[in-house]
Backbone atoms as SQL, in Angstrom:
CREATE TABLE atoms (id INTEGER PRIMARY KEY, chain TEXT, resi INTEGER, resn TEXT, atom TEXT, x REAL, y REAL, z REAL);
INSERT INTO atoms VALUES
  (1, 'A', 1, 'UNK', 'N', 19.045, 21.801, 7.280),
  (2, 'A', 1, 'UNK', 'CA', 18.208, 22.609, 8.162),
  (3, 'A', 1, 'UNK', 'C', 16.755, 22.219, 7.941),
  (4, 'A', 2, 'UNK', 'N', 16.050, 21.944, 9.027),
  (5, 'A', 2, 'UNK', 'CA', 14.634, 21.604, 8.956),
  (6, 'A', 2, 'UNK', 'C', 13.806, 22.862, 9.171),
  (7, 'A', 3, 'UNK', 'N', 13.036, 23.281, 8.175),
  (8, 'A', 3, 'UNK', 'CA', 12.285, 24.536, 8.285),
  (9, 'A', 3, 'UNK', 'C', 11.061, 24.393, 9.187),
  (10, 'A', 4, 'UNK', 'N', 10.754, 25.443, 9.968),
  (11, 'A', 4, 'UNK', 'CA', 9.549, 25.400, 10.804),
  (12, 'A', 4, 'UNK', 'C', 8.319, 25.883, 10.039),
  (13, 'A', 5, 'UNK', 'N', 7.153, 25.411, 10.466),
  (14, 'A', 5, 'UNK', 'CA', 5.875, 25.915, 9.975),
  (15, 'A', 5, 'UNK', 'C', 5.209, 26.602, 11.160),
  (16, 'A', 6, 'UNK', 'N', 4.788, 27.857, 10.957),
  (17, 'A', 6, 'UNK', 'CA', 4.169, 28.654, 12.003),
  (18, 'A', 6, 'UNK', 'C', 2.689, 28.831, 11.715),
  (19, 'A', 7, 'UNK', 'N', 1.871, 28.800, 12.769),
  (20, 'A', 7, 'UNK', 'CA', 0.435, 29.051, 12.660),
  (21, 'A', 7, 'UNK', 'C', 0.141, 30.269, 13.527),
  (22, 'A', 8, 'UNK', 'N', -0.460, 31.315, 12.927),
  (23, 'A', 8, 'UNK', 'CA', -0.741, 32.529, 13.666),
  (24, 'A', 8, 'UNK', 'C', -2.031, 33.190, 13.211),
  (25, 'A', 9, 'UNK', 'N', -2.527, 34.097, 14.035),
  (26, 'A', 9, 'UNK', 'CA', -3.706, 34.896, 13.708),
  (27, 'A', 9, 'UNK', 'C', -3.230, 36.060, 12.851),
  (28, 'A', 10, 'UNK', 'N', -3.766, 36.188, 11.642),
  (29, 'A', 10, 'UNK', 'CA', -3.330, 37.215, 10.708),
  (30, 'A', 10, 'UNK', 'C', -3.687, 38.625, 11.119),
  (31, 'A', 11, 'UNK', 'N', -4.732, 38.803, 11.921),
  (32, 'A', 11, 'UNK', 'CA', -5.153, 40.146, 12.325),
  (33, 'A', 11, 'UNK', 'C', -4.306, 40.699, 13.460),
  (34, 'A', 12, 'UNK', 'N', -3.999, 39.882, 14.438),
  (35, 'A', 12, 'UNK', 'CA', -3.270, 40.366, 15.616),
  (36, 'A', 12, 'UNK', 'C', -1.866, 39.772, 15.722),
  (37, 'A', 13, 'UNK', 'N', -1.478, 38.943, 14.755),
  (38, 'A', 13, 'UNK', 'CA', -0.159, 38.297, 14.719),
  (39, 'A', 13, 'UNK', 'C', 0.138, 37.492, 15.979),
  (40, 'A', 14, 'UNK', 'N', -0.889, 36.899, 16.556),
  (41, 'A', 14, 'UNK', 'CA', -0.695, 36.034, 17.720),
  (42, 'A', 14, 'UNK', 'C', -0.284, 34.648, 17.245),
  (43, 'A', 15, 'UNK', 'N', 0.749, 34.120, 17.853),
  (44, 'A', 15, 'UNK', 'CA', 1.352, 32.847, 17.477),
  (45, 'A', 15, 'UNK', 'C', 0.658, 31.712, 18.224),
  (46, 'A', 16, 'UNK', 'N', 0.287, 30.639, 17.508),
  (47, 'A', 16, 'UNK', 'CA', -0.422, 29.520, 18.124),
  (48, 'A', 16, 'UNK', 'C', 0.368, 28.219, 18.137),
  (49, 'A', 17, 'UNK', 'N', 1.063, 27.940, 17.065),
  (50, 'A', 17, 'UNK', 'CA', 1.638, 26.605, 16.900),
  (51, 'A', 17, 'UNK', 'C', 2.879, 26.702, 16.024),
  (52, 'A', 18, 'UNK', 'N', 3.871, 25.904, 16.342),
  (53, 'A', 18, 'UNK', 'CA', 5.066, 25.795, 15.509),
  (54, 'A', 18, 'UNK', 'C', 5.429, 24.321, 15.413),
  (55, 'A', 19, 'UNK', 'N', 5.757, 23.912, 14.215),
  (56, 'A', 19, 'UNK', 'CA', 6.147, 22.518, 14.017),
  (57, 'A', 19, 'UNK', 'C', 7.341, 22.475, 13.070),
  (58, 'A', 20, 'UNK', 'N', 8.354, 21.722, 13.456),
  (59, 'A', 20, 'UNK', 'CA', 9.534, 21.553, 12.617),
  (60, 'A', 20, 'UNK', 'C', 9.239, 20.465, 11.596),
  (61, 'A', 21, 'UNK', 'N', 9.518, 20.763, 10.344),
  (62, 'A', 21, 'UNK', 'CA', 9.238, 19.827, 9.260),
  (63, 'A', 21, 'UNK', 'C', 10.540, 19.163, 8.836),
  (64, 'A', 22, 'UNK', 'N', 10.570, 17.866, 8.909),
  (65, 'A', 22, 'UNK', 'CA', 11.749, 17.134, 8.445),
  (66, 'A', 22, 'UNK', 'C', 11.695, 17.033, 6.927),
  (67, 'A', 23, 'UNK', 'N', 12.805, 17.343, 6.296),
  (68, 'A', 23, 'UNK', 'CA', 12.853, 17.298, 4.837),
  (69, 'A', 23, 'UNK', 'C', 12.893, 15.870, 4.315),
  (70, 'A', 24, 'UNK', 'N', 13.505, 14.978, 5.089),
  (71, 'A', 24, 'UNK', 'CA', 13.550, 13.585, 4.674),
  (72, 'A', 24, 'UNK', 'C', 13.435, 12.703, 5.902),
  (73, 'A', 25, 'UNK', 'N', 12.556, 11.771, 5.967),
  (74, 'A', 25, 'UNK', 'CA', 11.529, 11.507, 4.954),
  (75, 'A', 25, 'UNK', 'C', 10.477, 12.612, 4.964),
  (76, 'A', 26, 'UNK', 'N', 9.905, 12.852, 3.831),
  (77, 'A', 26, 'UNK', 'CA', 8.951, 13.940, 3.635),
  (78, 'A', 26, 'UNK', 'C', 7.707, 13.739, 4.506),
  (79, 'A', 27, 'UNK', 'N', 7.375, 14.754, 5.288),
  (80, 'A', 27, 'UNK', 'CA', 6.190, 14.701, 6.142),
  (81, 'A', 27, 'UNK', 'C', 5.059, 15.443, 5.438),
  (82, 'A', 28, 'UNK', 'N', 3.912, 14.808, 5.298),
  (83, 'A', 28, 'UNK', 'CA', 2.805, 15.389, 4.546),
  (84, 'A', 28, 'UNK', 'C', 1.651, 15.876, 5.416),
  (85, 'A', 29, 'UNK', 'N', 1.723, 15.664, 6.726),
  (86, 'A', 29, 'UNK', 'CA', 0.616, 16.043, 7.605),
  (87, 'A', 29, 'UNK', 'C', 1.132, 16.804, 8.822),
  (88, 'A', 30, 'UNK', 'N', 0.235, 17.631, 9.356),
  (89, 'A', 30, 'UNK', 'CA', 0.525, 18.378, 10.563),
  (90, 'A', 30, 'UNK', 'C', -0.720, 18.309, 11.450),
  (91, 'A', 31, 'UNK', 'N', -0.544, 18.006, 12.716),
  (92, 'A', 31, 'UNK', 'CA', -1.668, 17.890, 13.645),
  (93, 'A', 31, 'UNK', 'C', -1.799, 19.201, 14.417),
  (94, 'A', 32, 'UNK', 'N', -3.033, 19.765, 14.402),
  (95, 'A', 32, 'UNK', 'CA', -3.303, 21.020, 15.106),
  (96, 'A', 32, 'UNK', 'C', -4.611, 20.916, 15.866),
  (97, 'A', 33, 'UNK', 'N', -4.740, 21.724, 16.904),
  (98, 'A', 33, 'UNK', 'CA', -5.980, 21.800, 17.666),
  (99, 'A', 33, 'UNK', 'C', -7.013, 22.563, 16.833),
  (100, 'A', 34, 'UNK', 'N', -8.152, 21.964, 16.559),
  (101, 'A', 34, 'UNK', 'CA', -9.181, 22.577, 15.714),
  (102, 'A', 34, 'UNK', 'C', -9.862, 23.763, 16.390),
  (103, 'A', 35, 'UNK', 'N', -9.689, 23.917, 17.706),
  (104, 'A', 35, 'UNK', 'CA', -10.248, 25.076, 18.411),
  (105, 'A', 35, 'UNK', 'C', -9.661, 26.383, 17.880),
  (106, 'A', 36, 'UNK', 'N', -8.445, 26.337, 17.353),
  (107, 'A', 36, 'UNK', 'CA', -7.820, 27.528, 16.778),
  (108, 'A', 36, 'UNK', 'C', -8.695, 28.093, 15.667),
  (109, 'A', 37, 'UNK', 'N', -9.223, 27.236, 14.818),
  (110, 'A', 37, 'UNK', 'CA', -10.042, 27.681, 13.695),
  (111, 'A', 37, 'UNK', 'C', -11.417, 28.164, 14.147),
  (112, 'A', 38, 'UNK', 'N', -11.895, 27.660, 15.281),
  (113, 'A', 38, 'UNK', 'CA', -13.186, 28.106, 15.815),
  (114, 'A', 38, 'UNK', 'C', -13.078, 29.477, 16.474),
  (115, 'A', 39, 'UNK', 'N', -11.946, 29.751, 17.110),
  (116, 'A', 39, 'UNK', 'CA', -11.765, 30.996, 17.852),
  (117, 'A', 39, 'UNK', 'C', -11.249, 32.151, 16.998),
  (118, 'A', 40, 'UNK', 'N', -10.603, 31.856, 15.879),
  (119, 'A', 40, 'UNK', 'CA', -9.955, 32.898, 15.077),
  (120, 'A', 40, 'UNK', 'C', -10.377, 32.777, 13.616),
  (121, 'A', 41, 'UNK', 'N', -10.829, 33.897, 13.060),
  (122, 'A', 41, 'UNK', 'CA', -11.326, 33.900, 11.680),
  (123, 'A', 41, 'UNK', 'C', -10.200, 33.970, 10.656),
  (124, 'A', 42, 'UNK', 'N', -9.059, 34.540, 11.031),
  (125, 'A', 42, 'UNK', 'CA', -7.970, 34.750, 10.074),
  (126, 'A', 42, 'UNK', 'C', -6.732, 33.963, 10.511),
  (127, 'A', 43, 'UNK', 'N', -6.738, 32.666, 10.272),
  (128, 'A', 43, 'UNK', 'CA', -5.614, 31.803, 10.641),
  (129, 'A', 43, 'UNK', 'C', -4.672, 31.687, 9.447),
  (130, 'A', 44, 'UNK', 'N', -3.399, 31.941, 9.690),
  (131, 'A', 44, 'UNK', 'CA', -2.383, 31.821, 8.643),
  (132, 'A', 44, 'UNK', 'C', -1.429, 30.685, 8.988),
  (133, 'A', 45, 'UNK', 'N', -1.109, 29.891, 7.988),
  (134, 'A', 45, 'UNK', 'CA', -0.104, 28.836, 8.118),
  (135, 'A', 45, 'UNK', 'C', 1.053, 29.251, 7.228),
  (136, 'A', 46, 'UNK', 'N', 2.210, 29.513, 7.849),
  (137, 'A', 46, 'UNK', 'CA', 3.318, 30.120, 7.105),
  (138, 'A', 46, 'UNK', 'C', 4.599, 29.312, 7.260),
  (139, 'A', 47, 'UNK', 'N', 5.352, 29.261, 6.181),
  (140, 'A', 47, 'UNK', 'CA', 6.658, 28.606, 6.224),
  (141, 'A', 47, 'UNK', 'C', 7.762, 29.548, 5.757),
  (142, 'A', 48, 'UNK', 'N', 7.449, 30.845, 5.678),
  (143, 'A', 48, 'UNK', 'CA', 8.427, 31.826, 5.216),
  (144, 'A', 48, 'UNK', 'C', 9.002, 32.669, 6.353),
  (145, 'A', 49, 'UNK', 'N', 8.802, 32.249, 7.586),
  (146, 'A', 49, 'UNK', 'CA', 9.328, 32.971, 8.743),
  (147, 'A', 49, 'UNK', 'C', 10.541, 32.232, 9.299),
  (148, 'A', 50, 'UNK', 'N', 11.356, 32.952, 10.038),
  (149, 'A', 50, 'UNK', 'CA', 12.567, 32.376, 10.626),
  (150, 'A', 50, 'UNK', 'C', 12.427, 32.375, 12.139),
  (151, 'A', 51, 'UNK', 'N', 12.717, 31.254, 12.764),
  (152, 'A', 51, 'UNK', 'CA', 12.697, 31.151, 14.218),
  (153, 'A', 51, 'UNK', 'C', 14.021, 31.683, 14.746),
  (154, 'A', 52, 'UNK', 'N', 13.976, 32.823, 15.448),
  (155, 'A', 52, 'UNK', 'CA', 15.205, 33.438, 15.962),
  (156, 'A', 52, 'UNK', 'C', 15.590, 32.900, 17.339),
  (157, 'A', 53, 'UNK', 'N', 14.840, 31.902, 17.852),
  (158, 'A', 53, 'UNK', 'CA', 15.128, 31.245, 19.129),
  (159, 'A', 53, 'UNK', 'C', 14.990, 32.188, 20.325),
  (160, 'A', 54, 'UNK', 'N', 14.172, 33.256, 20.202),
  (161, 'A', 54, 'UNK', 'CA', 13.882, 34.160, 21.309),
  (162, 'A', 54, 'UNK', 'C', 12.399, 34.046, 21.622),
  (163, 'A', 55, 'UNK', 'N', 12.069, 33.709, 22.853),
  (164, 'A', 55, 'UNK', 'CA', 10.675, 33.593, 23.282),
  (165, 'A', 55, 'UNK', 'C', 10.334, 34.752, 24.205),
  (166, 'A', 56, 'UNK', 'N', 9.251, 35.455, 23.893),
  (167, 'A', 56, 'UNK', 'CA', 8.770, 36.557, 24.720),
  (168, 'A', 56, 'UNK', 'C', 7.412, 36.150, 25.270),
  (169, 'A', 57, 'UNK', 'N', 7.296, 36.102, 26.585),
  (170, 'A', 57, 'UNK', 'CA', 6.058, 35.672, 27.234),
  (171, 'A', 57, 'UNK', 'C', 5.476, 36.827, 28.032),
  (172, 'A', 58, 'UNK', 'N', 4.149, 36.868, 28.106),
  (173, 'A', 58, 'UNK', 'CA', 3.490, 37.896, 28.907),
  (174, 'A', 58, 'UNK', 'C', 2.319, 37.278, 29.650),
  (175, 'A', 59, 'UNK', 'N', 1.983, 37.879, 30.769),
  (176, 'A', 59, 'UNK', 'CA', 0.843, 37.440, 31.559),
  (177, 'A', 59, 'UNK', 'C', -0.351, 38.281, 31.139),
  (178, 'A', 60, 'UNK', 'N', -1.453, 37.608, 30.796),
  (179, 'A', 60, 'UNK', 'CA', -2.648, 38.354, 30.372),
  (180, 'A', 60, 'UNK', 'C', -3.587, 38.508, 31.525);
């Protein structure tokens, strides 16, 4: 099983990015849009969450 890495805003729990990490060969880098860090002060990069394969979308 290849674990996902999630990037989200820690204050509002808004999800920005998900990347599947291959265990072999070991991947040491992840590419992200740097605008995320400019727009959000509390960015969390987490690998302890589980992707339940359910997507909920809303129109803002």
